[in-house]
C-alpha positions as CSV (number, residue, x, y, z in Angstrom):
1,M,28.8,-45.3,-5.4
2,K,28.9,-45.8,-9.3
3,Q,28.1,-49.5,-8.7
4,V,25.0,-48.5,-6.5
5,F,23.9,-46.3,-9.4
6,I,24.1,-49.1,-11.8
7,T,22.7,-51.6,-9.7
8,Y,19.6,-49.7,-9.1
9,G,19.4,-48.1,-12.5
10,L,19.8,-44.5,-11.3
11,D,20.7,-41.6,-13.5
12,E,23.9,-39.7,-12.6
13,S,21.8,-36.8,-11.7
14,F,20.3,-38.6,-8.9
15,N,21.2,-37.0,-5.5
16,I,21.3,-39.4,-2.6
17,N,21.1,-36.2,-0.2
18,D,17.8,-35.0,-1.4
19,Y,14.1,-35.6,-1.3
20,E,14.3,-38.2,-4.2
21,N,16.4,-40.6,-1.8
22,W,14.4,-39.8,1.3
23,I,11.2,-41.1,2.9
24,P,9.7,-40.1,6.3
25,A,10.7,-42.7,8.9
26,H,10.5,-42.7,12.7
27,S,13.8,-42.9,14.6
28,Y,13.5,-46.6,15.4
29,C,13.3,-47.9,11.6
30,N,16.0,-45.5,10.6
31,Q,18.4,-46.7,13.1
32,W,17.4,-50.3,12.3
33,K,18.4,-50.0,8.8
34,S,21.6,-48.2,9.8
35,D,24.4,-48.1,6.9
36,R,23.4,-51.5,5.5
37,I,23.0,-51.3,1.7
38,Y,20.2,-53.8,0.2
39,E,20.4,-55.7,-3.0
40,G,19.1,-54.1,-6.1
41,L,15.7,-55.5,-5.8
42,P,12.9,-54.1,-8.0
43,L,10.8,-53.2,-5.1
44,I,13.6,-50.6,-4.0
45,K,13.6,-49.2,-7.2
46,T,9.8,-48.7,-7.2
47,I,10.2,-47.1,-3.9
48,L,12.8,-44.7,-5.1
49,D,10.7,-44.0,-8.1
50,N,7.9,-43.0,-5.8
51,C,10.1,-40.8,-3.8
52,A,11.2,-38.9,-7.0
53,N,7.7,-38.6,-7.9
54,N,6.7,-37.2,-4.6
55,K,9.7,-34.8,-4.4
56,E,7.8,-31.5,-4.6
57,L,5.0,-32.6,-2.2
58,E,7.6,-33.7,0.3
59,Q,9.4,-30.3,0.0
60,R,6.0,-28.5,0.8
61,L,5.2,-30.7,3.7
62,E,8.6,-30.1,5.3
63,M,8.5,-26.4,4.7
64,Q,5.1,-26.3,6.3
65,L,6.4,-28.3,9.3
66,E,9.4,-26.1,9.7
67,Q,7.6,-22.8,9.2
68,A,4.4,-23.5,11.4
69,P,5.9,-22.2,14.5
70,K,7.1,-19.0,12.4
71,K,3.3,-18.7,11.2
72,T,2.0,-18.8,14.6
73,E,4.4,-16.1,15.8
74,L,3.9,-13.8,12.9
75,L,0.1,-14.1,13.0
76,A,0.0,-13.2,16.7
77,K,2.2,-10.1,15.8
78,L,-0.2,-9.2,12.9
79,Q,-3.0,-9.5,15.1
80,A,-1.4,-7.5,17.9
81,A,-0.7,-4.7,15.4
82,I,-4.3,-4.4,14.3
83,D,-5.7,-4.4,17.9
84,M,-3.4,-1.5,18.6
85,N,-4.4,0.5,15.7
86,L,-1.0,0.8,14.3
87,T,-0.5,3.6,11.9
88,N,2.3,2.0,9.9
89,L,-0.2,-0.7,8.6
90,R,1.0,-0.1,4.7
91,E,4.4,-1.7,5.4
92,L,2.6,-4.3,7.3
93,Q,0.5,-5.2,4.6
94,D,3.1,-5.2,2.1
95,F,5.1,-7.6,4.5
96,V,2.2,-10.0,4.7
97,L,1.4,-10.0,1.1
98,K,5.1,-10.8,0.1
99,S,5.8,-13.0,3.0
100,N,6.9,-16.6,1.9
101,I,6.5,-17.9,5.5
102,I,2.7,-18.4,5.0
103,D,0.7,-20.5,2.3
104,A,-1.3,-17.9,0.1
105,D,-4.3,-20.2,0.6
106,D,-4.2,-20.4,4.5
107,E,-7.4,-19.4,5.8
108,E,-6.1,-17.8,9.0
109,L,-3.8,-15.5,7.0
110,K,-6.8,-14.5,4.6
111,D,-8.6,-13.3,7.7
112,I,-5.7,-11.4,8.8
113,K,-5.0,-9.9,5.5
114,S,-8.6,-8.9,5.3
115,K,-8.6,-7.1,8.7
116,V,-5.1,-5.3,7.7
117,V,-6.6,-4.2,4.4
118,D,-9.8,-2.8,6.3
119,R,-7.5,-0.9,8.6
120,V,-5.3,0.5,5.9
121,E,-8.4,1.6,3.8
122,Y,-9.6,3.2,7.2
123,Q,-6.2,5.1,7.7
124,T,-6.3,6.2,3.9
125,K,-9.7,7.8,4.3
126,K,-8.5,9.8,7.3
127,M,-5.7,10.8,5.1
128,V,-7.9,11.9,2.3
129,H,-10.0,14.0,4.6
130,G,-7.1,15.6,6.3
131,L,-5.5,16.5,3.0
132,K,-8.6,18.1,1.7
133,D,-8.9,20.0,4.9
134,M,-5.2,21.2,4.8
135,A,-5.8,22.2,1.1
136,V,-8.8,24.5,2.2
137,T,-6.9,25.8,5.2
138,Q,-4.0,26.7,3.2
139,T,-6.4,28.8,0.6
140,M,-7.8,30.6,3.5
141,D,-4.2,31.4,4.7
142,V,-3.3,32.7,1.5
143,L,-6.2,34.8,1.3
144,S,-5.8,36.2,4.7
145,G,-2.3,37.3,3.8
146,L,-3.5,38.9,0.4
147,C,-6.0,40.9,2.3
148,R,-3.5,42.2,4.6
149,E,-1.2,43.2,1.5
150,L,-4.1,44.8,-0.1
151,G,-5.3,46.9,2.8
152,E,-8.1,47.0,5.4
153,D,-11.0,47.5,2.8
154,W,-10.5,43.9,1.6
155,S,-12.0,40.8,3.1
156,F,-12.6,37.3,1.8
157,G,-15.6,34.7,2.3
158,S,-16.1,31.3,1.2
159,F,-18.8,28.5,0.9
160,Y,-19.1,25.0,-0.5
161,V,-20.2,24.4,-4.2
162,G,-20.2,20.6,-4.1
163,L,-19.1,17.7,-2.0
164,G,-18.5,14.3,-3.5
165,N,-20.4,11.2,-1.9
166,T,-17.3,9.0,-2.1
167,E,-13.7,9.3,-0.9
168,E,-12.4,9.6,-4.4
169,T,-14.9,12.3,-5.4
170,S,-13.3,15.8,-4.9
171,M,-14.7,18.4,-2.7
172,F,-15.2,22.0,-4.7
173,R,-14.9,25.2,-2.7
174,R,-15.4,28.6,-3.9
175,H,-13.5,31.5,-2.2
176,D,-14.4,35.1,-2.8
177,L,-12.2,38.0,-2.5
178,M,-14.0,41.3,-2.2
179,N,-13.7,44.9,-1.7
180,R,-16.0,46.4,1.2
181,V,-16.2,49.8,-0.7
182,D,-16.6,48.6,-4.2
183,F,-18.6,45.3,-4.5
184,S,-18.0,45.1,-8.2
185,L,-14.4,44.2,-7.3
186,K,-15.3,41.0,-5.8
187,T,-13.5,38.0,-7.5
188,S,-13.9,34.3,-7.0
189,L,-11.8,31.2,-7.6
190,F,-12.9,27.7,-7.2
191,F,-10.3,25.1,-5.5
192,K,-10.7,21.1,-6.2
193,P,-8.4,18.9,-4.1
194,T,-8.2,15.4,-5.1
195,F,-6.4,12.4,-3.8
196,F,-5.3,9.7,-6.2
197,D,-2.4,7.1,-6.5
198,K,-0.6,8.4,-3.3
199,K,-0.7,11.9,-4.7
200,L,-2.6,15.3,-3.9
201,M,-3.8,17.3,-6.9
202,I,-5.2,20.6,-6.5
203,E,-7.0,22.4,-9.4
204,I,-7.2,26.2,-9.3
205,S,-10.1,27.4,-11.6
206,N,-12.4,30.5,-12.4
207,E,-15.8,30.1,-13.8
208,K,-14.7,29.4,-17.2
209,E,-11.5,27.3,-17.1
210,V,-8.7,25.5,-15.1
211,L,-6.1,27.9,-14.4
212,E,-3.2,25.9,-12.7
213,T,-3.1,22.3,-11.3
214,V,-0.5,21.5,-8.4
215,I,0.4,18.0,-7.9
216,Y,2.3,16.8,-4.9
217,D,3.8,13.3,-4.5
218,L,2.8,12.5,-0.9
219,K,6.0,10.4,-0.6
220,Q,8.0,13.6,-0.8
221,G,5.7,15.4,1.5
222,V,3.8,18.6,0.6
223,D,5.6,22.0,0.0
224,W,2.9,24.4,0.1
225,T,5.0,27.3,-1.3
226,I,4.2,26.5,-5.2
227,Y,0.5,26.3,-4.3
228,R,0.5,29.8,-2.3
229,E,2.3,31.4,-5.1
230,A,-0.1,30.0,-7.6
231,V,-3.3,31.3,-5.7
232,K,-1.8,34.7,-5.1
233,K,-0.9,35.1,-8.9
234,H,-4.3,34.1,-10.0
235,Y,-6.2,36.4,-7.5
236,K,-3.9,39.2,-8.4
237,E,-4.5,38.7,-12.2
238,A,-8.1,38.6,-11.6
239,L,-8.2,41.8,-9.8
240,Q,-6.0,43.5,-12.1
241,E,-8.3,42.6,-14.9
242,K,-11.1,44.2,-12.9
243,L,-9.2,47.5,-12.4
244,K,-8.5,48.2,-16.1
């Protein structure tokens, strides 16, 4: 082996079992050459140098050939997932974007990625609407409970103050807690649910200032206990102020 390296003028780091010593060859030529070692002709050294220069290209080509069946299978699964409207598309999207099976410049993959992203955005919009509706429903539930605590003379009403024209723009809603006998005891709070960065934020405010901000990490789930207590606290404080 040392003599071969000297004959061909090869560096000690030269690896005979790597791309720098390999060239594509069909089986007939490969078998015909067999285990014969040729003399150190300049032409052979030139061929070896070309192999070394093309090493990265050859590695990429081999990987593409090996992974073509995997790519086809993956694309089929992704398309099926999209067609079936899977709800777990965030994980699917992460998998696609991080996958080392497919070349990032692959046109088929770009198309699949686009469809996956569109589906994820659609699911996100649905979740935004759902969270806003839940925030409003929870507010009304808290008010119903508060009216029961205060007695039959108390009731509540609500109406929209504003509705954003994009998914990121929050909805404002005002809820009135009022006494049917003494209308001067009506008190109002504003609620603003916002969805951002996989979090739900609800601002509770009066006409002058934000009284409290409740933030939930949606990965952890939403525990409405804190929100309920905050709503009750601010309505009771507002009523106490009016009753002084």
